[in-house]
C-alpha positions as protocol buffer text, in pm:
chain_id: "A"
residue {
  index: 1
  type: MET
  ca { x: -2829 y: -783 z: -3121 }
}
residue {
  index: 2
  type: PRO
  ca { x: -2486 y: -733 z: -2952 }
}
residue {
  index: 3
  type: LEU
  ca { x: -2419 y: -416 z: -2755 }
}
residue {
  index: 4
  type: ASP
  ca { x: -2193 y: -158 z: -2915 }
}
residue {
  index: 5
  type: PRO
  ca { x: -1866 y: -92 z: -2724 }
}
residue {
  index: 6
  type: GLU
  ca { x: -1989 y: 220 z: -2546 }
}
residue {
  index: 7
  type: GLU
  ca { x: -2306 y: 51 z: -2425 }
}
residue {
  index: 8
  type: LYS
  ca { x: -2102 y: -243 z: -2299 }
}
residue {
  index: 9
  type: LEU
  ca { x: -1864 y: -13 z: -2114 }
}
residue {
  index: 10
  type: GLY
  ca { x: -2161 y: 170 z: -1967 }
}
residue {
  index: 11
  type: GLU
  ca { x: -2299 y: -158 z: -1835 }
}
residue {
  index: 12
  type: VAL
  ca { x: -1962 y: -248 z: -1682 }
}
residue {
  index: 13
  type: ARG
  ca { x: -1949 y: 86 z: -1505 }
}
residue {
  index: 14
  type: ALA
  ca { x: -2319 y: 117 z: -1415 }
}
residue {
  index: 15
  type: GLY
  ca { x: -2364 y: 228 z: -1055 }
}
residue {
  index: 16
  type: ARG
  ca { x: -1992 y: 227 z: -987 }
}
residue {
  index: 17
  type: ASP
  ca { x: -1737 y: 505 z: -962 }
}
residue {
  index: 18
  type: ALA
  ca { x: -1382 y: 546 z: -839 }
}
residue {
  index: 19
  type: GLY
  ca { x: -1333 y: 626 z: -472 }
}
residue {
  index: 20
  type: PHE
  ca { x: -1071 y: 892 z: -553 }
}
residue {
  index: 21
  type: PHE
  ca { x: -1069 y: 1224 z: -740 }
}
residue {
  index: 22
  type: ASP
  ca { x: -696 y: 1219 z: -824 }
}
residue {
  index: 23
  type: LEU
  ca { x: -442 y: 941 z: -849 }
}
residue {
  index: 24
  type: HIS
  ca { x: -103 y: 1024 z: -702 }
}
residue {
  index: 25
  type: SER
  ca { x: -41 y: 701 z: -509 }
}
residue {
  index: 26
  type: ALA
  ca { x: -144 y: 337 z: -524 }
}
residue {
  index: 27
  type: ASP
  ca { x: -235 y: 376 z: -154 }
}
residue {
  index: 28
  type: GLN
  ca { x: -549 y: 563 z: -266 }
}
residue {
  index: 29
  type: ILE
  ca { x: -684 y: 260 z: -451 }
}
residue {
  index: 30
  type: SER
  ca { x: -913 y: 24 z: -258 }
}
residue {
  index: 31
  type: LEU
  ca { x: -992 y: -334 z: -354 }
}
residue {
  index: 32
  type: VAL
  ca { x: -1332 y: -211 z: -478 }
}
residue {
  index: 33
  type: ASP
  ca { x: -1154 y: 46 z: -696 }
}
residue {
  index: 34
  type: LEU
  ca { x: -922 y: -223 z: -832 }
}
residue {
  index: 35
  type: SER
  ca { x: -1217 y: -437 z: -935 }
}
residue {
  index: 36
  type: LEU
  ca { x: -1378 y: -145 z: -1121 }
}
residue {
  index: 37
  type: ILE
  ca { x: -1057 y: -35 z: -1294 }
}
residue {
  index: 38
  type: PHE
  ca { x: -974 y: -387 z: -1409 }
}
residue {
  index: 39
  type: ASP
  ca { x: -1328 y: -463 z: -1530 }
}
residue {
  index: 40
  type: LEU
  ca { x: -1321 y: -146 z: -1739 }
}
residue {
  index: 41
  type: ALA
  ca { x: -967 y: -209 z: -1862 }
}
residue {
  index: 42
  type: ARG
  ca { x: -1064 y: -554 z: -1986 }
}
residue {
  index: 43
  type: ALA
  ca { x: -1359 y: -405 z: -2172 }
}
residue {
  index: 44
  type: PHE
  ca { x: -1142 y: -128 z: -2317 }
}
residue {
  index: 45
  type: ARG
  ca { x: -887 y: -389 z: -2426 }
}
residue {
  index: 46
  type: GLU
  ca { x: -1150 y: -545 z: -2649 }
}
residue {
  index: 47
  type: THR
  ca { x: -1212 y: -212 z: -2826 }
}
residue {
  index: 48
  type: LYS
  ca { x: -840 y: -188 z: -2917 }
}
residue {
  index: 49
  type: THR
  ca { x: -789 y: 154 z: -3082 }
}
residue {
  index: 50
  type: GLU
  ca { x: -1152 y: 212 z: -3176 }
}
residue {
  index: 51
  type: LYS
  ca { x: -1257 y: 576 z: -3143 }
}
residue {
  index: 52
  type: LEU
  ca { x: -1512 y: 619 z: -2864 }
}
residue {
  index: 53
  type: SER
  ca { x: -1706 y: 930 z: -2765 }
}
residue {
  index: 54
  type: LEU
  ca { x: -1702 y: 863 z: -2388 }
}
residue {
  index: 55
  type: CYS
  ca { x: -1494 y: 1173 z: -2304 }
}
residue {
  index: 56
  type: LYS
  ca { x: -1599 y: 1401 z: -2588 }
}
residue {
  index: 57
  type: GLY
  ca { x: -1582 y: 1763 z: -2477 }
}
residue {
  index: 58
  type: CYS
  ca { x: -1316 y: 1693 z: -2211 }
}
residue {
  index: 59
  type: SER
  ca { x: -958 y: 1813 z: -2235 }
}
residue {
  index: 60
  type: VAL
  ca { x: -635 y: 1672 z: -2091 }
}
residue {
  index: 61
  type: VAL
  ca { x: -288 y: 1821 z: -2073 }
}
residue {
  index: 62
  type: HIS
  ca { x: 15 y: 1601 z: -2023 }
}
residue {
  index: 63
  type: ALA
  ca { x: 252 y: 1804 z: -1805 }
}
residue {
  index: 64
  type: PHE
  ca { x: 567 y: 1599 z: -1848 }
}
residue {
  index: 65
  type: PHE
  ca { x: 849 y: 1789 z: -1681 }
}
residue {
  index: 66
  type: GLU
  ca { x: 1071 y: 1487 z: -1740 }
}
residue {
  index: 67
  type: PRO
  ca { x: 1127 y: 1317 z: -2078 }
}
residue {
  index: 68
  type: SER
  ca { x: 908 y: 1018 z: -2161 }
}
residue {
  index: 69
  type: THR
  ca { x: 818 y: 809 z: -2463 }
}
residue {
  index: 70
  type: ARG
  ca { x: 616 y: 508 z: -2351 }
}
residue {
  index: 71
  type: THR
  ca { x: 405 y: 663 z: -2075 }
}
residue {
  index: 72
  type: LEU
  ca { x: 336 y: 985 z: -2265 }
}
residue {
  index: 73
  type: SER
  ca { x: 235 y: 809 z: -2586 }
}
residue {
  index: 74
  type: SER
  ca { x: 19 y: 562 z: -2392 }
}
residue {
  index: 75
  type: PHE
  ca { x: -172 y: 835 z: -2206 }
}
residue {
  index: 76
  type: ASP
  ca { x: -204 y: 1051 z: -2517 }
}
residue {
  index: 77
  type: LEU
  ca { x: -330 y: 773 z: -2745 }
}
residue {
  index: 78
  type: SER
  ca { x: -568 y: 657 z: -2473 }
}
residue {
  index: 79
  type: ALA
  ca { x: -711 y: 1008 z: -2440 }
}
residue {
  index: 80
  type: LYS
  ca { x: -751 y: 1044 z: -2817 }
}
residue {
  index: 81
  type: ASN
  ca { x: -930 y: 708 z: -2838 }
}
residue {
  index: 82
  type: LEU
  ca { x: -1177 y: 849 z: -2583 }
}
residue {
  index: 83
  type: SER
  ca { x: -1227 y: 1164 z: -2798 }
}
residue {
  index: 84
  type: MET
  ca { x: -1050 y: 1392 z: -2551 }
}
residue {
  index: 85
  type: ASP
  ca { x: -871 y: 1704 z: -2672 }
}
residue {
  index: 86
  type: THR
  ca { x: -505 y: 1669 z: -2577 }
}
residue {
  index: 87
  type: ASN
  ca { x: -198 y: 1884 z: -2543 }
}
residue {
  index: 88
  type: ALA
  ca { x: 145 y: 1834 z: -2391 }
}
residue {
  index: 89
  type: VAL
  ca { x: 379 y: 2046 z: -2181 }
}
residue {
  index: 90
  type: SER
  ca { x: 737 y: 1929 z: -2228 }
}
residue {
  index: 91
  type: SER
  ca { x: 1042 y: 1942 z: -2003 }
}
residue {
  index: 92
  type: GLY
  ca { x: 1134 y: 2267 z: -2182 }
}
residue {
  index: 93
  type: SER
  ca { x: 829 y: 2448 z: -2039 }
}
residue {
  index: 94
  type: SER
  ca { x: 812 y: 2768 z: -1835 }
}
residue {
  index: 95
  type: VAL
  ca { x: 943 y: 2572 z: -1537 }
}
residue {
  index: 96
  type: LYS
  ca { x: 1283 y: 2594 z: -1705 }
}
residue {
  index: 97
  type: LYS
  ca { x: 1243 y: 2974 z: -1704 }
}
residue {
  index: 98
  type: GLY
  ca { x: 1191 y: 2980 z: -1328 }
}
residue {
  index: 99
  type: GLU
  ca { x: 813 y: 2937 z: -1299 }
}
residue {
  index: 100
  type: SER
  ca { x: 703 y: 2710 z: -1017 }
}
residue {
  index: 101
  type: PHE
  ca { x: 521 y: 2381 z: -1073 }
}
residue {
  index: 102
  type: LEU
  ca { x: 223 y: 2533 z: -892 }
}
residue {
  index: 103
  type: ASP
  ca { x: 200 y: 2837 z: -1120 }
}
residue {
  index: 104
  type: THR
  ca { x: 230 y: 2618 z: -1428 }
}
residue {
  index: 105
  type: ALA
  ca { x: -41 y: 2380 z: -1305 }
}
residue {
  index: 106
  type: GLN
  ca { x: -278 y: 2660 z: -1207 }
}
residue {
  index: 107
  type: THR
  ca { x: -228 y: 2822 z: -1546 }
}
residue {
  index: 108
  type: LEU
  ca { x: -321 y: 2496 z: -1713 }
}
residue {
  index: 109
  type: ASP
  ca { x: -613 y: 2450 z: -1476 }
}
residue {
  index: 110
  type: SER
  ca { x: -753 y: 2785 z: -1590 }
}
residue {
  index: 111
  type: TYR
  ca { x: -821 y: 2622 z: -1928 }
}
residue {
  index: 112
  type: ASN
  ca { x: -1097 y: 2420 z: -1757 }
}
residue {
  index: 113
  type: LEU
  ca { x: -924 y: 2089 z: -1809 }
}
residue {
  index: 114
  type: ALA
  ca { x: -1075 y: 1763 z: -1696 }
}
residue {
  index: 115
  type: VAL
  ca { x: -740 y: 1589 z: -1632 }
}
residue {
  index: 116
  type: ILE
  ca { x: -374 y: 1678 z: -1597 }
}
residue {
  index: 117
  type: THR
  ca { x: -121 y: 1395 z: -1615 }
}
residue {
  index: 118
  type: VAL
  ca { x: 203 y: 1484 z: -1441 }
}
residue {
  index: 119
  type: ARG
  ca { x: 552 y: 1339 z: -1468 }
}
residue {
  index: 120
  type: SER
  ca { x: 842 y: 1490 z: -1274 }
}
residue {
  index: 121
  type: SER
  ca { x: 1188 y: 1403 z: -1151 }
}
residue {
  index: 122
  type: GLU
  ca { x: 1089 y: 1534 z: -807 }
}
residue {
  index: 123
  type: ALA
  ca { x: 885 y: 1315 z: -572 }
}
residue {
  index: 124
  type: GLY
  ca { x: 555 y: 1453 z: -444 }
}
residue {
  index: 125
  type: VAL
  ca { x: 479 y: 1699 z: -725 }
}
residue {
  index: 126
  type: PRO
  ca { x: 153 y: 1530 z: -843 }
}
residue {
  index: 127
  type: GLU
  ca { x: 13 y: 1510 z: -489 }
}
residue {
  index: 128
  type: PHE
  ca { x: 97 y: 1875 z: -426 }
}
residue {
  index: 129
  type: LEU
  ca { x: -62 y: 1989 z: -751 }
}
residue {
  index: 130
  type: ALA
  ca { x: -375 y: 1783 z: -685 }
}
residue {
  index: 131
  type: ARG
  ca { x: -444 y: 1998 z: -380 }
}
residue {
  index: 132
  type: HIS
  ca { x: -435 y: 2319 z: -584 }
}
residue {
  index: 133
  type: THR
  ca { x: -619 y: 2238 z: -907 }
}
residue {
  index: 134
  type: ARG
  ca { x: -976 y: 2152 z: -1001 }
}
residue {
  index: 135
  type: ALA
  ca { x: -863 y: 1915 z: -1274 }
}
residue {
  index: 136
  type: ALA
  ca { x: -807 y: 1554 z: -1179 }
}
residue {
  index: 137
  type: VAL
  ca { x: -432 y: 1492 z: -1148 }
}
residue {
  index: 138
  type: ILE
  ca { x: -284 y: 1156 z: -1245 }
}
residue {
  index: 139
  type: ASN
  ca { x: 70 y: 1075 z: -1138 }
}
residue {
  index: 140
  type: ALA
  ca { x: 262 y: 954 z: -1445 }
}
residue {
  index: 141
  type: GLY
  ca { x: 579 y: 903 z: -1241 }
}
residue {
  index: 142
  type: ASP
  ca { x: 742 y: 1121 z: -974 }
}
residue {
  index: 143
  type: GLY
  ca { x: 1106 y: 1087 z: -880 }
}
residue {
  index: 144
  type: TRP
  ca { x: 1188 y: 770 z: -688 }
}
residue {
  index: 145
  type: HIS
  ca { x: 837 y: 765 z: -543 }
}
residue {
  index: 146
  type: GLU
  ca { x: 555 y: 606 z: -747 }
}
residue {
  index: 147
  type: HIS
  ca { x: 408 y: 531 z: -1089 }
}
residue {
  index: 148
  type: PRO
  ca { x: 49 y: 416 z: -1012 }
}
residue {
  index: 149
  type: SER
  ca { x: -78 y: 344 z: -1364 }
}
residue {
  index: 150
  type: GLN
  ca { x: 227 y: 123 z: -1429 }
}
residue {
  index: 151
  type: GLY
  ca { x: 155 y: -69 z: -1111 }
}
residue {
  index: 152
  type: LEU
  ca { x: -208 y: -117 z: -1215 }
}
residue {
  index: 153
  type: LEU
  ca { x: -124 y: -249 z: -1560 }
}
residue {
  index: 154
  type: ASP
  ca { x: 131 y: -485 z: -1407 }
}
residue {
  index: 155
  type: ILE
  ca { x: -123 y: -626 z: -1162 }
}
residue {
  index: 156
  type: LEU
  ca { x: -383 y: -666 z: -1439 }
}
residue {
  index: 157
  type: THR
  ca { x: -127 y: -861 z: -1643 }
}
residue {
  index: 158
  type: MET
  ca { x: -62 y: -1095 z: -1350 }
}
residue {
  index: 159
  type: LEU
  ca { x: -427 y: -1149 z: -1260 }
}
residue {
  index: 160
  type: ASP
  ca { x: -522 y: -1227 z: -1620 }
}
residue {
  index: 161
  type: ARG
  ca { x: -234 y: -1472 z: -1649 }
}
residue {
  index: 162
  type: PHE
  ca { x: -345 y: -1665 z: -1340 }
}
residue {
  index: 163
  type: GLY
  ca { x: -719 y: -1616 z: -1384 }
}
residue {
  index: 164
  type: THR
  ca { x: -764 y: -1506 z: -1023 }
}
residue {
  index: 165
  type: ALA
  ca { x: -906 y: -1210 z: -832 }
}
residue {
  index: 166
  type: ASP
  ca { x: -602 y: -1178 z: -605 }
}
residue {
  index: 167
  type: LEU
  ca { x: -244 y: -1304 z: -585 }
}
residue {
  index: 168
  type: SER
  ca { x: -270 y: -1514 z: -273 }
}
residue {
  index: 169
  type: GLY
  ca { x: -35 y: -1812 z: -299 }
}
residue {
  index: 170
  type: ARG
  ca { x: 163 y: -1649 z: -583 }
}
residue {
  index: 171
  type: THR
  ca { x: 529 y: -1551 z: -554 }
}
residue {
  index: 172
  type: VAL
  ca { x: 657 y: -1243 z: -734 }
}
residue {
  index: 173
  type: THR
  ca { x: 1035 y: -1197 z: -758 }
}
residue {
  index: 174
  type: ILE
  ca { x: 1147 y: -844 z: -842 }
}
residue {
  index: 175
  type: VAL
  ca { x: 1506 y: -816 z: -963 }
}
residue {
  index: 176
  type: GLY
  ca { x: 1714 y: -502 z: -999 }
}
residue {
  index: 177
  type: ASP
  ca { x: 1730 y: -140 z: -892 }
}
residue {
  index: 178
  type: ILE
  ca { x: 1475 y: -129 z: -611 }
}
residue {
  index: 179
  type: LEU
  ca { x: 1606 y: 190 z: -449 }
}
residue {
  index: 180
  type: HIS
  ca { x: 1559 y: 427 z: -743 }
}
residue {
  index: 181
  type: SER
  ca { x: 1246 y: 266 z: -894 }
}
residue {
  index: 182
  type: ARG
  ca { x: 912 y: 446 z: -880 }
}
residue {
  index: 183
  type: VAL
  ca { x: 764 y: 143 z: -1055 }
}
residue {
  index: 184
  type: PHE
  ca { x: 855 y: -63 z: -751 }
}
residue {
  index: 185
  type: GLY
  ca { x: 698 y: 201 z: -525 }
}
residue {
  index: 186
  type: SER
  ca { x: 351 y: 144 z: -670 }
}
residue {
  index: 187
  type: LEU
  ca { x: 389 y: -225 z: -749 }
}
residue {
  index: 188
  type: ILE
  ca { x: 480 y: -327 z: -394 }
}
residue {
  index: 189
  type: ARG
  ca { x: 179 y: -141 z: -253 }
}
residue {
  index: 190
  type: LEU
  ca { x: -58 y: -321 z: -488 }
}
residue {
  index: 191
  type: LEU
  ca { x: 106 y: -662 z: -442 }
}
residue {
  index: 192
  type: ARG
  ca { x: 57 y: -630 z: -68 }
}
residue {
  index: 193
  type: LYS
  ca { x: -312 y: -542 z: -112 }
}
residue {
  index: 194
  type: LEU
  ca { x: -357 y: -862 z: -313 }
}
residue {
  index: 195
  type: ASP
  ca { x: -167 y: -1088 z: -71 }
}
residue {
  index: 196
  type: ALA
  ca { x: 124 y: -1181 z: -298 }
}
residue {
  index: 197
  type: THR
  ca { x: 448 y: -1318 z: -158 }
}
residue {
  index: 198
  type: VAL
  ca { x: 721 y: -1076 z: -266 }
}
residue {
  index: 199
  type: ARG
  ca { x: 1092 y: -1146 z: -300 }
}
residue {
  index: 200
  type: VAL
  ca { x: 1349 y: -896 z: -418 }
}
residue {
  index: 201
  type: ALA
  ca { x: 1691 y: -977 z: -562 }
}
residue {
  index: 202
  type: ALA
  ca { x: 1933 y: -686 z: -563 }
}
residue {
  index: 203
  type: PRO
  ca { x: 2272 y: -576 z: -434 }
}
residue {
  index: 204
  type: TYR
  ca { x: 2260 y: -410 z: -93 }
}
residue {
  index: 205
  type: THR
  ca { x: 2337 y: -78 z: -260 }
}
residue {
  index: 206
  type: PHE
  ca { x: 2007 y: -102 z: -452 }
}
residue {
  index: 207
  type: MET
  ca { x: 1794 y: -163 z: -144 }
}
residue {
  index: 208
  type: PRO
  ca { x: 1612 y: 112 z: 48 }
}
residue {
  index: 209
  type: ALA
  ca { x: 1664 y: 139 z: 424 }
}
residue {
  index: 210
  type: GLU
  ca { x: 1427 y: -72 z: 636 }
}
residue {
  index: 211
  type: ALA
  ca { x: 1293 y: -252 z: 329 }
}
residue {
  index: 212
  type: GLU
  ca { x: 1173 y: -540 z: 544 }
}
residue {
  index: 213
  type: LYS
  ca { x: 887 y: -316 z: 665 }
}
residue {
  index: 214
  type: PHE
  ca { x: 731 y: -364 z: 321 }
}
residue {
  index: 215
  type: GLY
  ca { x: 684 y: -733 z: 397 }
}
residue {
  index: 216
  type: LEU
  ca { x: 931 y: -861 z: 141 }
}
residue {
  index: 217
  type: THR
  ca { x: 1230 y: -1095 z: 154 }
}
residue {
  index: 218
  type: HIS
  ca { x: 1565 y: -969 z: 22 }
}
residue {
  index: 219
  type: TYR
  ca { x: 1810 y: -1196 z: -160 }
}
residue {
  index: 220
  type: THR
  ca { x: 2154 y: -1108 z: -291 }
}
residue {
  index: 221
  type: ASN
  ca { x: 2165 y: -1443 z: -472 }
}
residue {
  index: 222
  type: VAL
  ca { x: 1929 y: -1411 z: -769 }
}
residue {
  index: 223
  type: GLU
  ca { x: 1905 y: -1786 z: -827 }
}
residue {
  index: 224
  type: GLU
  ca { x: 1765 y: -1841 z: -477 }
}
residue {
  index: 225
  type: ALA
  ca { x: 1511 y: -1561 z: -527 }
}
residue {
  index: 226
  type: LEU
  ca { x: 1394 y: -1708 z: -859 }
}
residue {
  index: 227
  type: ASP
  ca { x: 1338 y: -2062 z: -737 }
}
residue {
  index: 228
  type: GLY
  ca { x: 967 y: -2142 z: -776 }
}
residue {
  index: 229
  type: ALA
  ca { x: 860 y: -1785 z: -858 }
}
residue {
  index: 230
  type: ASP
  ca { x: 537 y: -1733 z: -1052 }
}
residue {
  index: 231
  type: VAL
  ca { x: 641 y: -1390 z: -1180 }
}
residue {
  index: 232
  type: VAL
  ca { x: 992 y: -1267 z: -1257 }
}
residue {
  index: 233
  type: TYR
  ca { x: 986 y: -888 z: -1274 }
}
residue {
  index: 234
  type: ALA
  ca { x: 1309 y: -723 z: -1395 }
}
residue {
  index: 235
  type: LEU
  ca { x: 1382 y: -358 z: -1326 }
}
residue {
  index: 236
  type: ARG
  ca { x: 1615 y: -128 z: -1517 }
}
residue {
  index: 237
  type: VAL
  ca { x: 1922 y: 26 z: -1357 }
}
residue {
  index: 238
  type: GLN
  ca { x: 1816 y: 390 z: -1325 }
}
residue {
  index: 239
  type: GLU
  ca { x: 2139 y: 556 z: -1437 }
}
residue {
  index: 240
  type: GLU
  ca { x: 1964 y: 888 z: -1500 }
}
residue {
  index: 241
  type: ARG
  ca { x: 1886 y: 896 z: -1126 }
}
residue {
  index: 242
  type: GLY
  ca { x: 2244 y: 827 z: -1023 }
}
residue {
  index: 243
  type: ALA
  ca { x: 2219 y: 448 z: -994 }
}
residue {
  index: 244
  type: GLY
  ca { x: 2535 y: 392 z: -1197 }
}
residue {
  index: 245
  type: GLY
  ca { x: 2741 y: 495 z: -895 }
}
residue {
  index: 246
  type: PHE
  ca { x: 2585 y: 216 z: -684 }
}
residue {
  index: 247
  type: ILE
  ca { x: 2738 y: -73 z: -884 }
}
residue {
  index: 248
  type: PRO
  ca { x: 3088 y: -139 z: -1025 }
}
residue {
  index: 249
  type: THR
  ca { x: 2980 y: -165 z: -1392 }
}
residue {
  index: 250
  type: LEU
  ca { x: 2669 y: -257 z: -1591 }
}
residue {
  index: 251
  type: ARG
  ca { x: 2852 y: -561 z: -1725 }
}
residue {
  index: 252
  type: GLU
  ca { x: 2923 y: -683 z: -1373 }
}
residue {
  index: 253
  type: TYR
  ca { x: 2562 y: -617 z: -1271 }
}
residue {
  index: 254
  type: SER
  ca { x: 2431 y: -813 z: -1570 }
}
residue {
  index: 255
  type: LYS
  ca { x: 2643 y: -1113 z: -1478 }
}
residue {
  index: 256
  type: MET
  ca { x: 2501 y: -1112 z: -1126 }
}
residue {
  index: 257
  type: TYR
  ca { x: 2138 y: -1011 z: -1185 }
}
residue {
  index: 258
  type: GLY
  ca { x: 2051 y: -1012 z: -1556 }
}
residue {
  index: 259
  type: ILE
  ca { x: 1765 y: -1250 z: -1644 }
}
residue {
  index: 260
  type: SER
  ca { x: 1890 y: -1515 z: -1886 }
}
residue {
  index: 261
  type: ARG
  ca { x: 1722 y: -1826 z: -2021 }
}
residue {
  index: 262
  type: LYS
  ca { x: 1902 y: -2033 z: -1760 }
}
residue {
  index: 263
  type: ARG
  ca { x: 1784 y: -1810 z: -1477 }
}
residue {
  index: 264
  type: LEU
  ca { x: 1424 y: -1794 z: -1601 }
}
residue {
  index: 265
  type: ASP
  ca { x: 1424 y: -2176 z: -1614 }
}
residue {
  index: 266
  type: ILE
  ca { x: 1493 y: -2177 z: -1239 }
}
residue {
  index: 267
  type: ALA
  ca { x: 1154 y: -2013 z: -1183 }
}
residue {
  index: 268
  type: GLY
  ca { x: 991 y: -2280 z: -1398 }
}
residue {
  index: 269
  type: PRO
  ca { x: 814 y: -2322 z: -1732 }
}
residue {
  index: 270
  type: ASP
  ca { x: 490 y: -2161 z: -1611 }
}
residue {
  index: 271
  type: ALA
  ca { x: 656 y: -1846 z: -1476 }
}
residue {
  index: 272
  type: ILE
  ca { x: 610 y: -1520 z: -1665 }
}
residue {
  index: 273
  type: LEU
  ca { x: 873 y: -1255 z: -1732 }
}
residue {
  index: 274
  type: MET
  ca { x: 779 y: -888 z: -1692 }
}
residue {
  index: 275
  type: HIS
  ca { x: 960 y: -555 z: -1728 }
}
residue {
  index: 276
  type: PRO
  ca { x: 823 y: -196 z: -1714 }
}
residue {
  index: 277
  type: GLY
  ca { x: 1038 y: -80 z: -2005 }
}
residue {
  index: 278
  type: PRO
  ca { x: 1240 y: 45 z: -2166 }
}
residue {
  index: 279
  type: VAL
  ca { x: 1431 y: -284 z: -2161 }
}
residue {
  index: 280
  type: ARG
  ca { x: 1808 y: -264 z: -2168 }
}
residue {
  index: 281
  type: ARG
  ca { x: 1880 y: -577 z: -2368 }
}
residue {
  index: 282
  type: ASP
  ca { x: 2156 y: -797 z: -2232 }
}
residue {
  index: 283
  type: VAL
  ca { x: 2169 y: -592 z: -1912 }
}
residue {
  index: 284
  type: ASP
  ca { x: 1829 y: -635 z: -1739 }
}
residue {
  index: 285
  type: VAL
  ca { x: 1705 y: -913 z: -1967 }
}
residue {
  index: 286
  type: HIS
  ca { x: 1885 y: -1113 z: -2232 }
}
residue {
  index: 287
  type: SER
  ca { x: 1780 y: -1023 z: -2587 }
}
residue {
  index: 288
  type: ALA
  ca { x: 1629 y: -1361 z: -2670 }
}
residue {
  index: 289
  type: LEU
  ca { x: 1380 y: -1326 z: -2383 }
}
residue {
  index: 290
  type: SER
  ca { x: 1273 y: -965 z: -2418 }
}
residue {
  index: 291
  type: ALA
  ca { x: 981 y: -1001 z: -2661 }
}
residue {
  index: 292
  type: VAL
  ca { x: 954 y: -1323 z: -2864 }
}
residue {
  index: 293
  type: ASP
  ca { x: 987 y: -1580 z: -2586 }
}
residue {
  index: 294
  type: PRO
  ca { x: 646 y: -1730 z: -2491 }
}
residue {
  index: 295
  type: GLN
  ca { x: 718 y: -1664 z: -2123 }
}
residue {
  index: 296
  type: SER
  ca { x: 772 y: -1294 z: -2188 }
}
residue {
  index: 297
  type: PHE
  ca { x: 465 y: -1082 z: -2106 }
}
residue {
  index: 298
  type: ILE
  ca { x: 642 y: -751 z: -2168 }
}
residue {
  index: 299
  type: LEU
  ca { x: 440 y: -655 z: -2476 }
}
residue {
  index: 300
  type: ARG
  ca { x: 121 y: -768 z: -2302 }
}
residue {
  index: 301
  type: GLN
  ca { x: 204 y: -513 z: -2032 }
}
residue {
  index: 302
  type: VAL
  ca { x: 219 y: -243 z: -2299 }
}
residue {
  index: 303
  type: GLU
  ca { x: -124 y: -341 z: -2434 }
}
residue {
  index: 304
  type: ASN
  ca { x: -271 y: -345 z: -2084 }
}
residue {
  index: 305
  type: GLY
  ca { x: -120 y: -2 z: -2022 }
}
residue {
  index: 306
  type: MET
  ca { x: -348 y: 162 z: -2279 }
}
residue {
  index: 307
  type: ALA
  ca { x: -651 y: -22 z: -2142 }
}
residue {
  index: 308
  type: VAL
  ca { x: -581 y: 79 z: -1780 }
}
residue {
  index: 309
  type: ARG
  ca { x: -512 y: 440 z: -1873 }
}
residue {
  index: 310
  type: LYS
  ca { x: -837 y: 463 z: -2069 }
}
residue {
  index: 311
  type: ALA
  ca { x: -1019 y: 339 z: -1760 }
}
residue {
  index: 312
  type: LEU
  ca { x: -849 y: 598 z: -1538 }
}
residue {
  index: 313
  type: LEU
  ca { x: -908 y: 886 z: -1778 }
}
residue {
  index: 314
  type: TRP
  ca { x: -1276 y: 799 z: -1819 }
}
residue {
  index: 315
  type: LEU
  ca { x: -1334 y: 754 z: -1447 }
}
residue {
  index: 316
  type: LEU
  ca { x: -1162 y: 1074 z: -1338 }
}
residue {
  index: 317
  type: SER
  ca { x: -1274 y: 1301 z: -1622 }
}
residue {
  index: 318
  type: LYS
  ca { x: -1637 y: 1229 z: -1536 }
}
residue {
  index: 319
  type: ARG
  ca { x: -1606 y: 1320 z: -1168 }
}
residue {
  index: 320
  type: MET
  ca { x: -1558 y: 1692 z: -1220 }
}
residue {
  index: 321
  type: ASP
  ca { x: -1897 y: 1798 z: -1078 }
}
residue {
  index: 322
  type: GLU
  ca { x: -1820 y: 1616 z: -754 }
}
residue {
  index: 323
  type: ARG
  ca { x: -1464 y: 1746 z: -758 }
}
residue {
  index: 324
  type: ASP
  ca { x: -1588 y: 2104 z: -788 }
}
residue {
  index: 325
  type: LYS
  ca { x: -1801 y: 2057 z: -478 }
}
residue {
  index: 326
  type: GLU
  ca { x: -1504 y: 1910 z: -292 }
}
residue {
  index: 327
  type: TYR
  ca { x: -1275 y: 2190 z: -410 }
}
residue {
  index: 328
  type: THR
  ca { x: -1521 y: 2458 z: -300 }
}
residue {
  index: 329
  type: ARG
  ca { x: -1518 y: 2320 z: 54 }
}
residue {
  index: 330
  type: LEU
  ca { x: -1138 y: 2344 z: 83 }
}
């Protein structure tokens, strides 16, 4: 008789737990942690939107001090599928009235939450809050810094495509606004852990200072960067973070760096196209490639996002007893 989904997930997790109590940076995640997260995510992917009781009795609040659609809905639906009680704090919260992030987080923590997901336009907020709350804090994007769960779902998408445990011998070309991208901040850390060769194609104005220390190769010619790549990862121009002032016009940028059919063909027929969303059609990626093209894995990323976030929520919500001991020692 086949195992029911919860029994199967229990077997996948048996004797294993995450090596972190909060997740504010991809630097916290070891290779052992990656293996556990991805094994669970693959099992959760098979359950689709089936209601599971794994986190029944646990509560999560999504403290999104910056607007979000995709990440918020993904975390919230994932939590509901795990039977968590959920609530959301929007960008119009008490912070707008002058309350500090710390006071808001500690107020929420007083509700005996298991997890707080945090999104902010300021870098470092999730890490700061994690030091002052008993709830597990998950970084859902902070400023120009990081977006760990996005990086995890991206890596899972790549590994499943190639059927490998790491990315050794694979070339990932990242195209676009590197400087302002928190997605890039987490993705590059994880790509380095898994031994990928990383190229970036971007104007000099979109490159952070001393980028070569990340072990990547910078190209201003996108065609050269795409040649022979296994993954083409397009990033959005982050106009809401001031990126519009770093290029002449979006139209000019698209001509130089937008991913078209012709440019994707340079990478080759086996290359996959990825994008963290939301896609700006005919700016980052040409419309015909964004979803229906067989080389586009953009919607697969979305599906993997729910699976990865279920894994994170389950892992961290069930570590509260250990977290309380750790918190008491501080």
